[in-house]
VEXMARLO-980976 format. One record per residue (C-alpha): x, y, z; chain. Coordinates in steps of 0.001 Angstrom, whole numbers, padded with zeros to 6 digits. Example, Ala and Ser with C-alpha at 12.3 -4.5 7.8 and 13.67 -1.06 7.14 Angstrom:
! residues 2
         u         v         w   chain
    012300   -004500    007800       A
    013670   -001060    007140       A
! end
This chain:
! residues 208
         u         v         w   chain
    007688    022315    047309       A
    004118    024069    047334       A
    005382    027333    045557       A
    007092    025199    043000       A
    003387    022857    041614       A
    001149    025359    042029       A
    003327    027494    039181       A
    003350    024531    037200       A
   -000324    024439    037599       A
   -000870    028063    036736       A
    001966    027124    033620       A
   -000317    028226    030310       A
    000788    025384    027555       A
    002726    027279    024540       A
   -000174    026216    022190       A
   -002995    027573    024009       A
   -005616    029669    021890       A
   -003556    028213    018303       A
   -005157    026057    015773       A
   -003124    022647    015926       A
   -004874    020868    012901       A
   -003162    020558    009358       A
   -001944    023410    007640       A
   -004224    024719    004657       A
   -001998    024675    001813       A
   -002332    028105   -000601       A
   -004989    028721   -003446       A
   -002923    029375   -007034       A
   -004594    032856   -006752       A
   -002822    033388   -003363       A
    000873    032036   -003670       A
    000217    035077   -006888       A
   -000460    038166   -004493       A
    001477    037116   -002105       A
    004477    037341   -004665       A
    002744    039840   -006062       A
    002797    042124   -003240       A
    006106    040817   -002840       A
    007660    042446   -006328       A
    005921    045355   -005694       A
    007709    046037   -002442       A
    011062    044685   -004053       A
    012093    042969   -001563       A
    014219    040200   -002412       A
    015268    038389    000416       A
    012235    037441    001102       A
    010486    036991   -003178       A
    013543    034516   -002522       A
    012921    032662    000496       A
    008565    032409   -000651       A
    010071    030942   -004511       A
    012115    029299   -003096       A
    010265    027103    000011       A
    006851    027323   -002696       A
    009446    024633   -005658       A
    012196    023516   -003078       A
    008336    021652   -000668       A
    010886    021469    002127       A
    010560    021283    006044       A
    011377    024909    007761       A
    014682    023320    009840       A
    016131    022465    005773       A
    014575    025479    004129       A
    016826    027733    006668       A
    019429    025653    006844       A
    020023    025358    002451       A
    023120    027116    001799       A
    024217    029110   -001437       A
    026787    026033   -002573       A
    023486    023986   -002035       A
    021381    025335   -005067       A
    024345    028070   -006693       A
    026746    027371   -009342       A
    029295    028049   -011635       A
    027373    031584   -011873       A
    023832    030269   -011544       A
    021215    028895   -010428       A
    020524    025449   -010289       A
    017072    024119   -012383       A
    017249    020959   -009871       A
    018826    020534   -006596       A
    019019    017641   -004100       A
    019599    018374    000100       A
    019445    016042    002862       A
    016445    016524    005093       A
    017376    017396    008051       A
    014748    014765    009958       A
    015297    011531    007879       A
    019063    012337    006432       A
    017693    011128    002997       A
    018566    013505   -000339       A
    015190    014763   -001096       A
    015190    016417   -004612       A
    013494    018967   -006568       A
    013252    021207   -009381       A
    013877    025057   -008751       A
    011731    027043   -011552       A
    012598    030088   -014200       A
    010661    032018   -011350       A
    012316    031444   -008592       A
    016223    031271   -010030       A
    015609    034522   -011176       A
    014941    036068   -007440       A
    016966    033455   -005910       A
    020162    034453   -008880       A
    018905    038412   -007575       A
    018926    038384   -004027       A
    022787    036455   -003733       A
    023923    039193   -006445       A
    022324    042108   -004233       A
    023285    040104   -000644       A
    026792    039533   -002347       A
    026462    036078   -001116       A
    029597    033485   -000922       A
    029193    029982   -002173       A
    029105    028824    002101       A
    026685    031636    003130       A
    023349    031102    004210       A
    021124    031450    001654       A
    018971    033038    004193       A
    021463    034886    006555       A
    019836    036322    009894       A
    019573    039824    010398       A
    020352    038821    014314       A
    023929    038337    015654       A
    022639    035228    017471       A
    022177    033063    014381       A
    023977    032381    011311       A
    020689    032061    009820       A
    016945    032847    010220       A
    015790    030484    012095       A
    012840    028154    012359       A
    010765    031037    014222       A
    011986    033686    011928       A
    010260    032361    009464       A
    007560    031103    010453       A
    006379    034760    011519       A
    007765    035444    008070       A
    005265    033223    006840       A
    002488    034888    009380       A
    003054    038265    008054       A
    002531    036878    003676       A
   -000998    035377    004813       A
   -001564    038338    007150       A
   -001108    040736    003677       A
   -003004    039347    002041       A
   -006579    039082    004247       A
   -006105    035521    004982       A
   -006903    034474    009113       A
   -002986    034378    009686       A
   -003253    031814    012167       A
   -004077    029230    010207       A
   -001854    029196    008453       A
    002249    028391    008915       A
    005417    026942    007845       A
    004245    023772    006773       A
    001502    025297    004763       A
    004688    026615    002372       A
    005172    022586    002424       A
    001869    021582    001249       A
    001740    023824   -001351       A
    003228    022324   -004059       A
    002210    018694   -003068       A
   -001212    019561   -003434       A
   -001448    021083   -006467       A
    001208    018360   -007869       A
   -001416    015917   -007029       A
   -004623    017308   -007577       A
   -003046    017492   -011156       A
   -002509    014141   -012053       A
   -003370    011938   -008939       A
    000102    009909   -008926       A
    001143    009461   -004836       A
    003967    008269   -005440       A
    005306    011217   -007162       A
    004461    013285   -004183       A
    005836    011371   -001886       A
    009049    010987   -003755       A
    008507    015039   -003506       A
    008102    015316    000055       A
    010894    012698    001241       A
    008382    010949    003153       A
    009747    007041    003848       A
    006712    005738    003971       A
    003303    006331    001868       A
    000857    006224    004627       A
    002947    009706    005279       A
    002391    011218    002340       A
   -001756    010359    002496       A
   -002418    011504    006287       A
    000717    014850    004970       A
   -002300    015787    002316       A
   -005111    014543    004061       A
   -006924    012382    001439       A
   -008992    009009    002747       A
   -006692    006393    002622       A
   -008502    004190    000924       A
   -008755    006198   -002517       A
   -004698    006871   -002188       A
   -003253    003690   -002171       A
   -007014    002623   -004716       A
   -004816    005558   -006785       A
   -000896    004483   -005762       A
   -002190    000875   -006987       A
   -003399    002288   -010594       A
   -000668    004982   -010966       A
    002908    001701   -010597       A
    003675    000370   -013983       A
! end
């Protein structure tokens, strides 16, 4: 028993030495820097993953579970898609921009994916699709490739990026709440990292 207790005492917490604060969103110039590097490296898979992560604003657990049929129909990538969130069991809708549609279409064609295939299949036999852990490693690699401290960023960086850009441009908190699929506006306020009183006041001003 003493051995077990001493072992537990020596166990190192999983997050020791890691930043656990909110992960910041990417700035526009950083988005383009990563995108350009992926285009130059002719990495169809990661370019499609990066672009769709930005556009969809999905959590890592949802992004990695996307199937081809969720975004691709009738021989082309949809301009708008709907996906059922694993965490809330509520559907969320997102726009897929032209450049993302092109990169996703190129990836589907290059890999020869079928409608029921996962959009981002894993290269490991143990998993049918890219895991959230694998995705996290990919995100860290993207961030590090443009000279940023990758320990300060994570998968929520990708989810937060476009939402933050939209909020800064429109100040429409309700719209961002819908885009993120949050059930409570307070969750959106915390997620964006803005002051509660200011955010609620802005939300009231945008109501019709």
